[in-house]
C-alpha positions in Angstrom: 8.2 -6.8 -3.3 11.7 -5.8 -2.0 13.5 -8.0 0.5 12.9 -5.4 3.2 9.2 -5.3 2.5 9.1 -9.1 2.4 10.9 -9.3 5.8 8.4 -6.7 7.3 5.5 -8.8 5.9 6.9 -12.0 7.4 7.5 -10.4 10.8 4.0 -8.8 10.8 2.5 -12.3 10.6 3.5 -13.0 14.1 1.7 -9.9 15.5 -1.7 -10.0 17.0 -4.5 -8.9 14.7 -4.9 -5.6 16.6 -1.1 -4.9 16.1 -1.3 -5.7 12.4 -4.3 -3.4 12.0 -2.4 -0.6 13.8 0.6 -1.2 11.5 -1.6 -1.1 8.4 -3.2 2.1 9.7 0.3 3.7 10.2 1.4 2.7 6.7 -1.8 4.1 5.3 -1.2 7.3 7.2 2.2 7.6 5.5 0.6 7.2 2.1 -2.0 9.9 3.1 1.0 12.2 3.8 1.7 11.9 0.1 -1.7 13.4 -0.7 -3.7 10.3 -1.1 -6.8 9.8 1.1 -8.2 6.3 1.2 -9.6 4.2 4.1 -8.8 0.6 4.8 -12.5 -0.5 4.2 -12.8 1.4 0.9 -13.4 -1.0 -2.0 -11.6 1.4 -4.4 -8.6 1.4 -2.1 -8.5 -2.4 -2.1 -8.7 -2.4 -5.9 -5.9 0.1 -6.1 -3.7 -2.0 -3.9 -4.3 -5.0 -6.1 -3.5 -2.9 -9.2 -0.3 -1.5 -7.7 0.8 -5.0 -6.7 0.2 -6.2 -10.3 2.0 -3.1 -11.6 5.0 -3.8 -9.4 5.2 -7.3 -10.8 5.2 -5.9 -14.3 7.9 -3.4 -13.5 6.1 -0.1 -13.4 8.0 2.6 -11.5 6.5 4.4 -8.5 6.9 7.7 -10.4 4.8 6.4 -13.3 2.1 5.0 -10.9 2.0 8.2 -8.9 1.7 10.3 -12.1 -1.2 8.1 -13.2 -2.9 8.4 -9.8 -2.5 12.2 -9.7 -4.1 12.4 -13.2 -7.0 10.3 -12.0 -7.7 12.4 -8.9 
C-alpha cells in the first residue's frame, strides 16, 4: 500500500462506523466508474479485494490486474 493510502487508512480508523461505511461506498463508486460493478456485501467482491491485496504485495501492476479482470468479465 502506498504511503498516501496508508495515511488515509490510518485517518479512517478515527471515523465513526457510519462515516467509514460512507467512505467505503464512495471508493467503491469510484471503482464502478471504471466499469466494475460489485457490492460491499458480495462474497466475490471480498475475495477479489483479498486477491488484489495479495497481488499488490507480489508486485503485479494495476494494468495487468485490470486486463485479467476484463478477461474474466
